TORVOTOR-267613 format. One record per residue (C-alpha): residue number from 1; z negated, y, x. Coordinates in steps of 0.25 Angstrom, whole numbers, plus 5000, padded with zeros to 4 digits. Example, Ala and Ser with C-alpha at 12.3 -4.5 7.8 and 13.67 -1.06 7.14 Angstrom:
<rec><k>1</k><up>4969</up><north>4982</north><east>5049</east></rec>
<rec><k>2</k><up>4971</up><north>4996</north><east>5055</east></rec>
REM end
This chain:
<rec><k>1</k><up>4853</up><north>5095</north><east>4903</east></rec>
<rec><k>2</k><up>4846</up><north>5104</north><east>4914</east></rec>
<rec><k>3</k><up>4843</up><north>5092</north><east>4923</east></rec>
<rec><k>4</k><up>4857</up><north>5086</north><east>4922</east></rec>
<rec><k>5</k><up>4863</up><north>5099</north><east>4927</east></rec>
<rec><k>6</k><up>4852</up><north>5101</north><east>4937</east></rec>
<rec><k>7</k><up>4856</up><north>5087</north><east>4943</east></rec>
<rec><k>8</k><up>4871</up><north>5092</north><east>4943</east></rec>
<rec><k>9</k><up>4868</up><north>5105</north><east>4950</east></rec>
<rec><k>10</k><up>4859</up><north>5099</north><east>4960</east></rec>
<rec><k>11</k><up>4869</up><north>5089</north><east>4964</east></rec>
<rec><k>12</k><up>4880</up><north>5101</north><east>4965</east></rec>
<rec><k>13</k><up>4870</up><north>5109</north><east>4974</east></rec>
<rec><k>14</k><up>4870</up><north>5097</north><east>4984</east></rec>
<rec><k>15</k><up>4885</up><north>5095</north><east>4984</east></rec>
<rec><k>16</k><up>4891</up><north>5109</north><east>4983</east></rec>
<rec><k>17</k><up>4901</up><north>5114</north><east>4993</east></rec>
<rec><k>18</k><up>4913</up><north>5123</north><east>4994</east></rec>
<rec><k>19</k><up>4924</up><north>5118</north><east>4984</east></rec>
<rec><k>20</k><up>4935</up><north>5110</north><east>4992</east></rec>
<rec><k>21</k><up>4949</up><north>5114</north><east>4991</east></rec>
<rec><k>22</k><up>4956</up><north>5108</north><east>4979</east></rec>
<rec><k>23</k><up>4969</up><north>5100</north><east>4979</east></rec>
<rec><k>24</k><up>4975</up><north>5095</north><east>4966</east></rec>
<rec><k>25</k><up>4983</up><north>5084</north><east>4973</east></rec>
<rec><k>26</k><up>4969</up><north>5078</north><east>4978</east></rec>
<rec><k>27</k><up>4964</up><north>5080</north><east>4964</east></rec>
<rec><k>28</k><up>4974</up><north>5071</north><east>4958</east></rec>
<rec><k>29</k><up>4970</up><north>5060</north><east>4967</east></rec>
<rec><k>30</k><up>4955</up><north>5063</north><east>4963</east></rec>
<rec><k>31</k><up>4959</up><north>5062</north><east>4949</east></rec>
<rec><k>32</k><up>4965</up><north>5048</north><east>4952</east></rec>
<rec><k>33</k><up>4955</up><north>5042</north><east>4962</east></rec>
<rec><k>34</k><up>4942</up><north>5047</north><east>4954</east></rec>
<rec><k>35</k><up>4945</up><north>5039</north><east>4941</east></rec>
<rec><k>36</k><up>4948</up><north>5052</north><east>4933</east></rec>
<rec><k>37</k><up>4962</up><north>5046</north><east>4929</east></rec>
<rec><k>38</k><up>4955</up><north>5034</north><east>4923</east></rec>
<rec><k>39</k><up>4950</up><north>5042</north><east>4911</east></rec>
<rec><k>40</k><up>4958</up><north>5055</north><east>4911</east></rec>
<rec><k>41</k><up>4972</up><north>5058</north><east>4908</east></rec>
<rec><k>42</k><up>4978</up><north>5071</north><east>4915</east></rec>
<rec><k>43</k><up>4988</up><north>5079</north><east>4906</east></rec>
<rec><k>44</k><up>4990</up><north>5067</north><east>4897</east></rec>
<rec><k>45</k><up>4992</up><north>5056</north><east>4908</east></rec>
<rec><k>46</k><up>4981</up><north>5046</north><east>4909</east></rec>
<rec><k>47</k><up>4970</up><north>5039</north><east>4901</east></rec>
<rec><k>48</k><up>4964</up><north>5046</north><east>4889</east></rec>
<rec><k>49</k><up>4949</up><north>5041</north><east>4891</east></rec>
<rec><k>50</k><up>4945</up><north>5055</north><east>4896</east></rec>
<rec><k>51</k><up>4951</up><north>5068</north><east>4892</east></rec>
<rec><k>52</k><up>4964</up><north>5072</north><east>4899</east></rec>
<rec><k>53</k><up>4959</up><north>5081</north><east>4911</east></rec>
<rec><k>54</k><up>4972</up><north>5089</north><east>4911</east></rec>
<rec><k>55</k><up>4969</up><north>5094</north><east>4897</east></rec>
<rec><k>56</k><up>4956</up><north>5100</north><east>4902</east></rec>
<rec><k>57</k><up>4962</up><north>5109</north><east>4912</east></rec>
<rec><k>58</k><up>4971</up><north>5121</north><east>4912</east></rec>
<rec><k>59</k><up>4974</up><north>5133</north><east>4921</east></rec>
<rec><k>60</k><up>4960</up><north>5138</north><east>4918</east></rec>
<rec><k>61</k><up>4954</up><north>5126</north><east>4924</east></rec>
<rec><k>62</k><up>4943</up><north>5130</north><east>4934</east></rec>
<rec><k>63</k><up>4933</up><north>5122</north><east>4943</east></rec>
<rec><k>64</k><up>4922</up><north>5126</north><east>4934</east></rec>
<rec><k>65</k><up>4929</up><north>5121</north><east>4921</east></rec>
<rec><k>66</k><up>4932</up><north>5108</north><east>4929</east></rec>
<rec><k>67</k><up>4917</up><north>5107</north><east>4933</east></rec>
<rec><k>68</k><up>4912</up><north>5110</north><east>4919</east></rec>
<rec><k>69</k><up>4923</up><north>5100</north><east>4912</east></rec>
<rec><k>70</k><up>4918</up><north>5089</north><east>4922</east></rec>
<rec><k>71</k><up>4904</up><north>5092</north><east>4919</east></rec>
<rec><k>72</k><up>4905</up><north>5092</north><east>4904</east></rec>
<rec><k>73</k><up>4912</up><north>5079</north><east>4903</east></rec>
<rec><k>74</k><up>4904</up><north>5072</north><east>4913</east></rec>
<rec><k>75</k><up>4896</up><north>5063</north><east>4903</east></rec>
<rec><k>76</k><up>4908</up><north>5058</north><east>4896</east></rec>
<rec><k>77</k><up>4916</up><north>5056</north><east>4909</east></rec>
<rec><k>78</k><up>4905</up><north>5048</north><east>4915</east></rec>
<rec><k>79</k><up>4902</up><north>5040</north><east>4903</east></rec>
<rec><k>80</k><up>4917</up><north>5036</north><east>4902</east></rec>
<rec><k>81</k><up>4918</up><north>5032</north><east>4917</east></rec>
<rec><k>82</k><up>4906</up><north>5023</north><east>4916</east></rec>
<rec><k>83</k><up>4912</up><north>5016</north><east>4903</east></rec>
<rec><k>84</k><up>4925</up><north>5013</north><east>4911</east></rec>
<rec><k>85</k><up>4919</up><north>5011</north><east>4924</east></rec>
<rec><k>86</k><up>4927</up><north>5022</north><east>4930</east></rec>
<rec><k>87</k><up>4921</up><north>5026</north><east>4944</east></rec>
<rec><k>88</k><up>4915</up><north>5040</north><east>4945</east></rec>
<rec><k>89</k><up>4923</up><north>5050</north><east>4953</east></rec>
<rec><k>90</k><up>4919</up><north>5053</north><east>4967</east></rec>
<rec><k>91</k><up>4921</up><north>5068</north><east>4966</east></rec>
<rec><k>92</k><up>4917</up><north>5076</north><east>4978</east></rec>
<rec><k>93</k><up>4920</up><north>5091</north><east>4978</east></rec>
<rec><k>94</k><up>4934</up><north>5089</north><east>4984</east></rec>
<rec><k>95</k><up>4938</up><north>5079</north><east>4974</east></rec>
<rec><k>96</k><up>4933</up><north>5088</north><east>4963</east></rec>
<rec><k>97</k><up>4940</up><north>5100</north><east>4968</east></rec>
<rec><k>98</k><up>4953</up><north>5092</north><east>4969</east></rec>
<rec><k>99</k><up>4952</up><north>5087</north><east>4955</east></rec>
<rec><k>100</k><up>4950</up><north>5101</north><east>4949</east></rec>
<rec><k>101</k><up>4963</up><north>5105</north><east>4957</east></rec>
<rec><k>102</k><up>4970</up><north>5093</north><east>4951</east></rec>
<rec><k>103</k><up>4966</up><north>5096</north><east>4937</east></rec>
<rec><k>104</k><up>4969</up><north>5111</north><east>4939</east></rec>
<rec><k>105</k><up>4983</up><north>5107</north><east>4944</east></rec>
<rec><k>106</k><up>4987</up><north>5097</north><east>4933</east></rec>
<rec><k>107</k><up>4985</up><north>5107</north><east>4922</east></rec>
<rec><k>108</k><up>4990</up><north>5120</north><east>4930</east></rec>
<rec><k>109</k><up>5002</up><north>5121</north><east>4921</east></rec>
<rec><k>110</k><up>4994</up><north>5120</north><east>4908</east></rec>
<rec><k>111</k><up>4996</up><north>5135</north><east>4906</east></rec>
<rec><k>112</k><up>5011</up><north>5133</north><east>4905</east></rec>
<rec><k>113</k><up>5022</up><north>5141</north><east>4910</east></rec>
<rec><k>114</k><up>5032</up><north>5146</north><east>4900</east></rec>
<rec><k>115</k><up>5047</up><north>5143</north><east>4903</east></rec>
<rec><k>116</k><up>5051</up><north>5155</north><east>4894</east></rec>
<rec><k>117</k><up>5042</up><north>5165</north><east>4902</east></rec>
<rec><k>118</k><up>5047</up><north>5159</north><east>4915</east></rec>
<rec><k>119</k><up>5062</up><north>5161</north><east>4911</east></rec>
<rec><k>120</k><up>5059</up><north>5175</north><east>4908</east></rec>
<rec><k>121</k><up>5051</up><north>5177</north><east>4920</east></rec>
<rec><k>122</k><up>5062</up><north>5171</north><east>4929</east></rec>
<rec><k>123</k><up>5071</up><north>5183</north><east>4924</east></rec>
<rec><k>124</k><up>5060</up><north>5194</north><east>4923</east></rec>
<rec><k>125</k><up>5055</up><north>5191</north><east>4937</east></rec>
<rec><k>126</k><up>5069</up><north>5192</north><east>4942</east></rec>
<rec><k>127</k><up>5070</up><north>5178</north><east>4947</east></rec>
<rec><k>128</k><up>5083</up><north>5176</north><east>4940</east></rec>
<rec><k>129</k><up>5089</up><north>5188</north><east>4948</east></rec>
<rec><k>130</k><up>5090</up><north>5178</north><east>4960</east></rec>
<rec><k>131</k><up>5088</up><north>5164</north><east>4955</east></rec>
<rec><k>132</k><up>5097</up><north>5159</north><east>4944</east></rec>
<rec><k>133</k><up>5093</up><north>5146</north><east>4937</east></rec>
<rec><k>134</k><up>5104</up><north>5138</north><east>4942</east></rec>
<rec><k>135</k><up>5111</up><north>5147</north><east>4952</east></rec>
<rec><k>136</k><up>5107</up><north>5158</north><east>4962</east></rec>
<rec><k>137</k><up>5109</up><north>5173</north><east>4960</east></rec>
<rec><k>138</k><up>5107</up><north>5177</north><east>4974</east></rec>
<rec><k>139</k><up>5108</up><north>5169</north><east>4987</east></rec>
<rec><k>140</k><up>5097</up><north>5159</north><east>4991</east></rec>
<rec><k>141</k><up>5090</up><north>5161</north><east>4977</east></rec>
<rec><k>142</k><up>5089</up><north>5146</north><east>4972</east></rec>
<rec><k>143</k><up>5092</up><north>5144</north><east>4957</east></rec>
<rec><k>144</k><up>5079</up><north>5142</north><east>4950</east></rec>
<rec><k>145</k><up>5083</up><north>5128</north><east>4945</east></rec>
<rec><k>146</k><up>5083</up><north>5124</north><east>4959</east></rec>
<rec><k>147</k><up>5069</up><north>5129</north><east>4963</east></rec>
<rec><k>148</k><up>5061</up><north>5117</north><east>4968</east></rec>
<rec><k>149</k><up>5047</up><north>5123</north><east>4966</east></rec>
<rec><k>150</k><up>5046</up><north>5124</north><east>4951</east></rec>
<rec><k>151</k><up>5035</up><north>5114</north><east>4949</east></rec>
<rec><k>152</k><up>5024</up><north>5121</north><east>4956</east></rec>
<rec><k>153</k><up>5020</up><north>5136</north><east>4955</east></rec>
<rec><k>154</k><up>5016</up><north>5137</north><east>4970</east></rec>
<rec><k>155</k><up>5028</up><north>5130</north><east>4975</east></rec>
<rec><k>156</k><up>5037</up><north>5140</north><east>4967</east></rec>
<rec><k>157</k><up>5030</up><north>5152</north><east>4972</east></rec>
<rec><k>158</k><up>5030</up><north>5147</north><east>4986</east></rec>
<rec><k>159</k><up>5045</up><north>5145</north><east>4985</east></rec>
<rec><k>160</k><up>5047</up><north>5159</north><east>4980</east></rec>
<rec><k>161</k><up>5039</up><north>5165</north><east>4992</east></rec>
<rec><k>162</k><up>5048</up><north>5157</north><east>5001</east></rec>
<rec><k>163</k><up>5060</up><north>5165</north><east>4996</east></rec>
<rec><k>164</k><up>5052</up><north>5178</north><east>4995</east></rec>
<rec><k>165</k><up>5059</up><north>5184</north><east>5007</east></rec>
<rec><k>166</k><up>5073</up><north>5182</north><east>5000</east></rec>
<rec><k>167</k><up>5067</up><north>5186</north><east>4987</east></rec>
<rec><k>168</k><up>5062</up><north>5199</north><east>4993</east></rec>
<rec><k>169</k><up>5075</up><north>5203</north><east>4998</east></rec>
<rec><k>170</k><up>5083</up><north>5200</north><east>4985</east></rec>
<rec><k>171</k><up>5073</up><north>5207</north><east>4976</east></rec>
<rec><k>172</k><up>5074</up><north>5219</north><east>4985</east></rec>
<rec><k>173</k><up>5089</up><north>5218</north><east>4984</east></rec>
<rec><k>174</k><up>5089</up><north>5217</north><east>4969</east></rec>
<rec><k>175</k><up>5077</up><north>5227</north><east>4967</east></rec>
<rec><k>176</k><up>5068</up><north>5216</north><east>4960</east></rec>
<rec><k>177</k><up>5053</up><north>5217</north><east>4960</east></rec>
<rec><k>178</k><up>5046</up><north>5206</north><east>4966</east></rec>
<rec><k>179</k><up>5042</up><north>5197</north><east>4954</east></rec>
<rec><k>180</k><up>5028</up><north>5195</north><east>4951</east></rec>
<rec><k>181</k><up>5023</up><north>5182</north><east>4945</east></rec>
<rec><k>182</k><up>5010</up><north>5177</north><east>4938</east></rec>
<rec><k>183</k><up>5005</up><north>5163</north><east>4938</east></rec>
<rec><k>184</k><up>5010</up><north>5161</north><east>4924</east></rec>
<rec><k>185</k><up>5024</up><north>5167</north><east>4928</east></rec>
<rec><k>186</k><up>5025</up><north>5156</north><east>4939</east></rec>
<rec><k>187</k><up>5022</up><north>5145</north><east>4929</east></rec>
<rec><k>188</k><up>5032</up><north>5151</north><east>4919</east></rec>
<rec><k>189</k><up>5043</up><north>5152</north><east>4929</east></rec>
<rec><k>190</k><up>5040</up><north>5137</north><east>4934</east></rec>
<rec><k>191</k><up>5041</up><north>5132</north><east>4920</east></rec>
<rec><k>192</k><up>5054</up><north>5139</north><east>4917</east></rec>
<rec><k>193</k><up>5061</up><north>5135</north><east>4930</east></rec>
<rec><k>194</k><up>5056</up><north>5120</north><east>4929</east></rec>
<rec><k>195</k><up>5062</up><north>5119</north><east>4916</east></rec>
<rec><k>196</k><up>5075</up><north>5124</north><east>4918</east></rec>
<rec><k>197</k><up>5086</up><north>5114</north><east>4914</east></rec>
<rec><k>198</k><up>5092</up><north>5115</north><east>4928</east></rec>
<rec><k>199</k><up>5079</up><north>5113</north><east>4935</east></rec>
<rec><k>200</k><up>5079</up><north>5099</north><east>4941</east></rec>
<rec><k>201</k><up>5071</up><north>5090</north><east>4943</east></rec>
<rec><k>202</k><up>5061</up><north>5093</north><east>4932</east></rec>
<rec><k>203</k><up>5047</up><north>5093</north><east>4937</east></rec>
<rec><k>204</k><up>5034</up><north>5097</north><east>4930</east></rec>
<rec><k>205</k><up>5026</up><north>5108</north><east>4935</east></rec>
<rec><k>206</k><up>5015</up><north>5104</north><east>4946</east></rec>
<rec><k>207</k><up>5003</up><north>5111</north><east>4952</east></rec>
<rec><k>208</k><up>4995</up><north>5107</north><east>4963</east></rec>
<rec><k>209</k><up>4983</up><north>5114</north><east>4970</east></rec>
<rec><k>210</k><up>4981</up><north>5112</north><east>4985</east></rec>
<rec><k>211</k><up>4968</up><north>5114</north><east>4994</east></rec>
<rec><k>212</k><up>4975</up><north>5126</north><east>5001</east></rec>
<rec><k>213</k><up>4968</up><north>5122</north><east>5014</east></rec>
<rec><k>214</k><up>4978</up><north>5130</north><east>5021</east></rec>
<rec><k>215</k><up>4979</up><north>5142</north><east>5012</east></rec>
<rec><k>216</k><up>4969</up><north>5151</north><east>5019</east></rec>
<rec><k>217</k><up>4976</up><north>5149</north><east>5032</east></rec>
<rec><k>218</k><up>4990</up><north>5152</north><east>5025</east></rec>
<rec><k>219</k><up>4984</up><north>5164</north><east>5018</east></rec>
<rec><k>220</k><up>4981</up><north>5170</north><east>5032</east></rec>
<rec><k>221</k><up>4994</up><north>5165</north><east>5039</east></rec>
<rec><k>222</k><up>5003</up><north>5171</north><east>5028</east></rec>
<rec><k>223</k><up>4997</up><north>5184</north><east>5031</east></rec>
<rec><k>224</k><up>4990</up><north>5185</north><east>5017</east></rec>
<rec><k>225</k><up>4977</up><north>5189</north><east>5025</east></rec>
<rec><k>226</k><up>4984</up><north>5201</north><east>5031</east></rec>
<rec><k>227</k><up>4982</up><north>5208</north><east>5017</east></rec>
<rec><k>228</k><up>4971</up><north>5200</north><east>5010</east></rec>
<rec><k>229</k><up>4963</up><north>5198</north><east>5023</east></rec>
<rec><k>230</k><up>4958</up><north>5184</north><east>5020</east></rec>
<rec><k>231</k><up>4961</up><north>5173</north><east>5010</east></rec>
<rec><k>232</k><up>4946</up><north>5175</north><east>5005</east></rec>
<rec><k>233</k><up>4948</up><north>5190</north><east>5002</east></rec>
<rec><k>234</k><up>4961</up><north>5186</north><east>4994</east></rec>
<rec><k>235</k><up>4954</up><north>5176</north><east>4986</east></rec>
<rec><k>236</k><up>4942</up><north>5185</north><east>4983</east></rec>
<rec><k>237</k><up>4952</up><north>5196</north><east>4978</east></rec>
<rec><k>238</k><up>4956</up><north>5188</north><east>4966</east></rec>
<rec><k>239</k><up>4965</up><north>5177</north><east>4960</east></rec>
<rec><k>240</k><up>4953</up><north>5171</north><east>4952</east></rec>
<rec><k>241</k><up>4957</up><north>5161</north><east>4942</east></rec>
<rec><k>242</k><up>4972</up><north>5161</north><east>4946</east></rec>
<rec><k>243</k><up>4980</up><north>5148</north><east>4947</east></rec>
<rec><k>244</k><up>4988</up><north>5144</north><east>4959</east></rec>
<rec><k>245</k><up>5000</up><north>5149</north><east>4952</east></rec>
<rec><k>246</k><up>4994</up><north>5162</north><east>4950</east></rec>
<rec><k>247</k><up>4990</up><north>5163</north><east>4965</east></rec>
<rec><k>248</k><up>5005</up><north>5159</north><east>4969</east></rec>
<rec><k>249</k><up>5010</up><north>5170</north><east>4959</east></rec>
<rec><k>250</k><up>5001</up><north>5180</north><east>4965</east></rec>
<rec><k>251</k><up>5006</up><north>5176</north><east>4979</east></rec>
<rec><k>252</k><up>5020</up><north>5178</north><east>4975</east></rec>
<rec><k>253</k><up>5017</up><north>5192</north><east>4969</east></rec>
<rec><k>254</k><up>5011</up><north>5196</north><east>4982</east></rec>
<rec><k>255</k><up>5024</up><north>5193</north><east>4989</east></rec>
<rec><k>256</k><up>5029</up><north>5206</north><east>4984</east></rec>
<rec><k>257</k><up>5019</up><north>5213</north><east>4993</east></rec>
<rec><k>258</k><up>5021</up><north>5205</north><east>5005</east></rec>
<rec><k>259</k><up>5032</up><north>5206</north><east>5016</east></rec>
<rec><k>260</k><up>5043</up><north>5195</north><east>5013</east></rec>
<rec><k>261</k><up>5041</up><north>5189</north><east>5027</east></rec>
<rec><k>262</k><up>5026</up><north>5185</north><east>5023</east></rec>
<rec><k>263</k><up>5031</up><north>5178</north><east>5010</east></rec>
<rec><k>264</k><up>5035</up><north>5164</north><east>5016</east></rec>
<rec><k>265</k><up>5027</up><north>5152</north><east>5013</east></rec>
<rec><k>266</k><up>5029</up><north>5138</north><east>5018</east></rec>
<rec><k>267</k><up>5029</up><north>5127</north><east>5008</east></rec>
<rec><k>268</k><up>5015</up><north>5124</north><east>5003</east></rec>
<rec><k>269</k><up>5009</up><north>5137</north><east>5009</east></rec>
<rec><k>270</k><up>5008</up><north>5145</north><east>4997</east></rec>
<rec><k>271</k><up>5001</up><north>5133</north><east>4990</east></rec>
<rec><k>272</k><up>4991</up><north>5132</north><east>5001</east></rec>
<rec><k>273</k><up>4987</up><north>5147</north><east>4999</east></rec>
<rec><k>274</k><up>4987</up><north>5147</north><east>4984</east></rec>
<rec><k>275</k><up>4979</up><north>5134</north><east>4984</east></rec>
<rec><k>276</k><up>4969</up><north>5140</north><east>4994</east></rec>
<rec><k>277</k><up>4968</up><north>5153</north><east>4985</east></rec>
<rec><k>278</k><up>4967</up><north>5144</north><east>4972</east></rec>
<rec><k>279</k><up>4956</up><north>5135</north><east>4977</east></rec>
<rec><k>280</k><up>4948</up><north>5146</north><east>4982</east></rec>
<rec><k>281</k><up>4949</up><north>5154</north><east>4968</east></rec>
<rec><k>282</k><up>4948</up><north>5142</north><east>4959</east></rec>
<rec><k>283</k><up>4936</up><north>5136</north><east>4965</east></rec>
<rec><k>284</k><up>4929</up><north>5149</north><east>4965</east></rec>
<rec><k>285</k><up>4918</up><north>5149</north><east>4955</east></rec>
<rec><k>286</k><up>4919</up><north>5160</north><east>4945</east></rec>
<rec><k>287</k><up>4905</up><north>5158</north><east>4938</east></rec>
<rec><k>288</k><up>4895</up><north>5169</north><east>4934</east></rec>
<rec><k>289</k><up>4882</up><north>5167</north><east>4941</east></rec>
<rec><k>290</k><up>4874</up><north>5175</north><east>4930</east></rec>
<rec><k>291</k><up>4880</up><north>5166</north><east>4919</east></rec>
<rec><k>292</k><up>4878</up><north>5154</north><east>4928</east></rec>
<rec><k>293</k><up>4863</up><north>5158</north><east>4928</east></rec>
<rec><k>294</k><up>4862</up><north>5158</north><east>4913</east></rec>
<rec><k>295</k><up>4869</up><north>5145</north><east>4912</east></rec>
<rec><k>296</k><up>4860</up><north>5139</north><east>4922</east></rec>
<rec><k>297</k><up>4848</up><north>5143</north><east>4914</east></rec>
<rec><k>298</k><up>4855</up><north>5139</north><east>4900</east></rec>
<rec><k>299</k><up>4858</up><north>5125</north><east>4905</east></rec>
<rec><k>300</k><up>4843</up><north>5124</north><east>4910</east></rec>
<rec><k>301</k><up>4848</up><north>5121</north><east>4924</east></rec>
<rec><k>302</k><up>4835</up><north>5128</north><east>4930</east></rec>
<rec><k>303</k><up>4826</up><north>5118</north><east>4923</east></rec>
<rec><k>304</k><up>4829</up><north>5109</north><east>4935</east></rec>
<rec><k>305</k><up>4834</up><north>5118</north><east>4946</east></rec>
<rec><k>306</k><up>4822</up><north>5127</north><east>4945</east></rec>
<rec><k>307</k><up>4813</up><north>5116</north><east>4943</east></rec>
<rec><k>308</k><up>4808</up><north>5110</north><east>4957</east></rec>
<rec><k>309</k><up>4803</up><north>5098</north><east>4949</east></rec>
<rec><k>310</k><up>4817</up><north>5094</north><east>4945</east></rec>
<rec><k>311</k><up>4821</up><north>5091</north><east>4959</east></rec>
<rec><k>312</k><up>4834</up><north>5099</north><east>4958</east></rec>
<rec><k>313</k><up>4838</up><north>5110</north><east>4967</east></rec>
<rec><k>314</k><up>4836</up><north>5125</north><east>4964</east></rec>
<rec><k>315</k><up>4850</up><north>5128</north><east>4967</east></rec>
<rec><k>316</k><up>4846</up><north>5140</north><east>4974</east></rec>
<rec><k>317</k><up>4849</up><north>5136</north><east>4989</east></rec>
<rec><k>318</k><up>4859</up><north>5131</north><east>4998</east></rec>
<rec><k>319</k><up>4870</up><north>5141</north><east>4997</east></rec>
<rec><k>320</k><up>4880</up><north>5131</north><east>4993</east></rec>
<rec><k>321</k><up>4891</up><north>5134</north><east>4983</east></rec>
<rec><k>322</k><up>4892</up><north>5127</north><east>4969</east></rec>
<rec><k>323</k><up>4907</up><north>5125</north><east>4964</east></rec>
<rec><k>324</k><up>4913</up><north>5119</north><east>4952</east></rec>
<rec><k>325</k><up>4919</up><north>5108</north><east>4960</east></rec>
<rec><k>326</k><up>4905</up><north>5104</north><east>4966</east></rec>
<rec><k>327</k><up>4900</up><north>5103</north><east>4951</east></rec>
<rec><k>328</k><up>4912</up><north>5093</north><east>4948</east></rec>
<rec><k>329</k><up>4909</up><north>5085</north><east>4961</east></rec>
<rec><k>330</k><up>4894</up><north>5084</north><east>4958</east></rec>
<rec><k>331</k><up>4896</up><north>5080</north><east>4944</east></rec>
<rec><k>332</k><up>4904</up><north>5068</north><east>4947</east></rec>
<rec><k>333</k><up>4894</up><north>5064</north><east>4958</east></rec>
<rec><k>334</k><up>4881</up><north>5066</north><east>4950</east></rec>
<rec><k>335</k><up>4886</up><north>5066</north><east>4936</east></rec>
<rec><k>336</k><up>4882</up><north>5051</north><east>4932</east></rec>
<rec><k>337</k><up>4868</up><north>5053</north><east>4937</east></rec>
<rec><k>338</k><up>4867</up><north>5067</north><east>4929</east></rec>
<rec><k>339</k><up>4873</up><north>5060</north><east>4916</east></rec>
<rec><k>340</k><up>4863</up><north>5049</north><east>4918</east></rec>
<rec><k>341</k><up>4851</up><north>5058</north><east>4918</east></rec>
<rec><k>342</k><up>4856</up><north>5066</north><east>4906</east></rec>
<rec><k>343</k><up>4857</up><north>5053</north><east>4898</east></rec>
<rec><k>344</k><up>4843</up><north>5049</north><east>4903</east></rec>
<rec><k>345</k><up>4837</up><north>5062</north><east>4898</east></rec>
<rec><k>346</k><up>4846</up><north>5062</north><east>4885</east></rec>
<rec><k>347</k><up>4851</up><north>5076</north><east>4890</east></rec>
<rec><k>348</k><up>4865</up><north>5081</north><east>4886</east></rec>
<rec><k>349</k><up>4875</up><north>5083</north><east>4897</east></rec>
<rec><k>350</k><up>4876</up><north>5098</north><east>4900</east></rec>
<rec><k>351</k><up>4889</up><north>5105</north><east>4898</east></rec>
<rec><k>352</k><up>4894</up><north>5117</north><east>4906</east></rec>
<rec><k>353</k><up>4907</up><north>5125</north><east>4903</east></rec>
<rec><k>354</k><up>4916</up><north>5131</north><east>4913</east></rec>
<rec><k>355</k><up>4909</up><north>5144</north><east>4914</east></rec>
<rec><k>356</k><up>4895</up><north>5138</north><east>4914</east></rec>
<rec><k>357</k><up>4899</up><north>5129</north><east>4926</east></rec>
<rec><k>358</k><up>4905</up><north>5141</north><east>4933</east></rec>
<rec><k>359</k><up>4893</up><north>5150</north><east>4931</east></rec>
<rec><k>360</k><up>4883</up><north>5140</north><east>4935</east></rec>
<rec><k>361</k><up>4890</up><north>5137</north><east>4948</east></rec>
<rec><k>362</k><up>4890</up><north>5152</north><east>4950</east></rec>
<rec><k>363</k><up>4876</up><north>5153</north><east>4947</east></rec>
<rec><k>364</k><up>4872</up><north>5141</north><east>4956</east></rec>
<rec><k>365</k><up>4880</up><north>5147</north><east>4968</east></rec>
<rec><k>366</k><up>4872</up><north>5160</north><east>4966</east></rec>
<rec><k>367</k><up>4859</up><north>5153</north><east>4966</east></rec>
<rec><k>368</k><up>4863</up><north>5144</north><east>4978</east></rec>
<rec><k>369</k><up>4867</up><north>5156</north><east>4987</east></rec>
<rec><k>370</k><up>4857</up><north>5158</north><east>4998</east></rec>
<rec><k>371</k><up>4855</up><north>5172</north><east>4995</east></rec>
<rec><k>372</k><up>4852</up><north>5169</north><east>4981</east></rec>
<rec><k>373</k><up>4838</up><north>5165</north><east>4984</east></rec>
REM end
């Protein structure tokens, strides 16, 4: 086992780089173009040769669980692809990041909203004071059944921000406290409003991630940096493990503290900022280097990496960063050769659970840091 994992880590060391920005739309194209769809169904749609990939993912899905799942199933996947003459995927880091975003997005609503809670929230958060279901209770307050952003949580929050100035004035007139929302609240409201008898046309909930390439610039342009100093400081302050809907809800809640004139977003701008924050937080490894060191020893990785005769690197130099996405990319590029060596030596394929994968990456990054020597 130790030599197999050594080959894998040696390849990762040579290939590792900063994780690219992930895009779920590009990931859908990767799922099609790299032959995944020839064996795997997604949420019940597609062939049943391999497991339904949608059923392996929930809102707790992380890059580390993506990497460990790919790693653990590699022998079965490679054997099935050889048997059916399915070409191996060409999986660079960009494709791996995009594929992760696609899987994450397709199962985003697996922790479902609750229409009953959404109905209660609509009244409890004072939405019903201005928005009737089929009519308006105050001028310019569109009936809820006519809202056009009910399929996407980010679009919904962005639309709310677009009307925030009028909402501030009306709330002040009615002495209503600015309604705070959690990510779950947003999901509940969306399910309730999408399923109203008068809501038309009926459309399922959708979720997409974007690269957020303009997110940092918008963060500064919208004046966020005046309080948070920089996007990096804002990211460092928290939001660990939060989804894009959680982030959008936090942005909405923050509107109470901001001047109304600063609340306007053009279509797509909030998605760019939220996408930038999400990608930075989601792809930030949360492993524990101390546990990773213990796992590194337990898996006997050092038998090769601390042995000059093995020809594998010590992993103590270069100052480069290992990522979960790097591991996925390298697995597909070098997996067949690794599996072949395992079979030649009659060695079992090593398995790494999500925490072990994350911890080993954290440990390797500590070892690879220039000041660690």
